C-alpha positions in Angstrom: 6.6 -11.8 -0.9 9.0 -8.7 -2.8 12.4 -8.8 -0.9 15.0 -8.0 -3.4 15.4 -4.7 -5.5 13.4 -5.8 -8.9 11.0 -6.3 -6.3 11.1 -3.1 -5.0 11.6 -1.2 -8.0 8.0 -2.9 -9.3 6.3 -2.4 -6.5 7.5 1.6 -6.8 6.5 0.8 -10.6 2.8 0.0 -9.2 3.1 2.2 -7.4 2.2 4.6 -9.9 -1.8 5.3 -10.2 -4.1 7.2 -12.2 -4.9 10.2 -8.8 -1.4 11.8 -7.7 -2.6 11.8 -4.2 -2.5 7.5 -4.1 0.8 8.2 -5.6 2.2 9.9 -2.8 0.7 8.1 -0.1 1.1 4.6 -1.4 4.9 5.3 -1.9 6.1 7.3 1.3 4.9 4.0 3.2 6.9 1.7 0.5 9.7 4.5 1.3 9.2 5.0 5.2 7.9 1.1 6.1 7.8 -1.1 3.5 11.6 -2.1 4.5 10.7 -2.8 7.6 7.1 -5.0 7.3 7.0 -8.3 8.1 6.4 -11.2 5.4 3.0 -10.7 6.2 2.7 -7.1 5.5 4.3 -7.0 2.6 2.0 -9.5 1.0 -0.9 -7.4 2.3 1.1 -4.3 0.2 1.4 -6.3 -2.9 -2.2 -7.1 -2.5 -3.3 -3.5 -1.7 -1.6 -2.7 -5.2 -3.5 -4.7 -7.5 -7.3 -2.9 -5.9 -8.8 -0.3 -8.8 -7.8 2.8 -7.5 -11.8 4.0 -6.2 -11.7 1.7 -4.2 -7.9 2.1 -2.6 -8.6 5.7 -2.0 -12.4 5.0 -0.4 -10.1 3.0 2.3 -7.1 5.1 2.7 -9.9 8.8 3.0 -11.8 5.6 5.9 -14.7 5.6 3.6 -14.6 2.0 3.4 -13.1 -1.1 5.1 -11.2 -3.9 2.8 -12.9 -7.1 4.4 -9.8 -8.8 4.6 -8.0 -8.5 8.0 -4.5 -8.5 7.0 -5.3 -5.9 4.7 -7.0 -3.3 6.9 -4.0 -3.8 9.3 -2.0 -2.8 6.5 -4.7 0.1 4.9 -3.8 1.3 8.5 -0.1 1.8 8.5 -0.2 3.5 5.6 -3.1 5.8 6.2 -0.3 6.8 9.8 2.4 7.0 7.7 0.5 9.5 5.5 -1.0 11.4 8.8 
C-alpha cells in the first residue's frame, strides 16, 4: 500500500501513460479519490497501473471489465471521477 509522499509521487509517475486520455483520467482519480480510498482500493489502483494501456483503456471506456472484483470496483470509481 502506498501512503507517503514518495509513494504518491511514484504513483503519479506511473499514471503517465502512452495515451493522454489515460494520463488525465488516472491523475484525476489519484488527486480526487485516492487520498480517501481504503487500503484495498489503494492496492487495487496500484495493480491497475500495472496493466497494459489497451487493456486499461478498454476497462475505462466500458468495453471490457476486469475479472477481479477489487479491480472492477476501482475501475468503476475511476470512471465516476472522470464522468
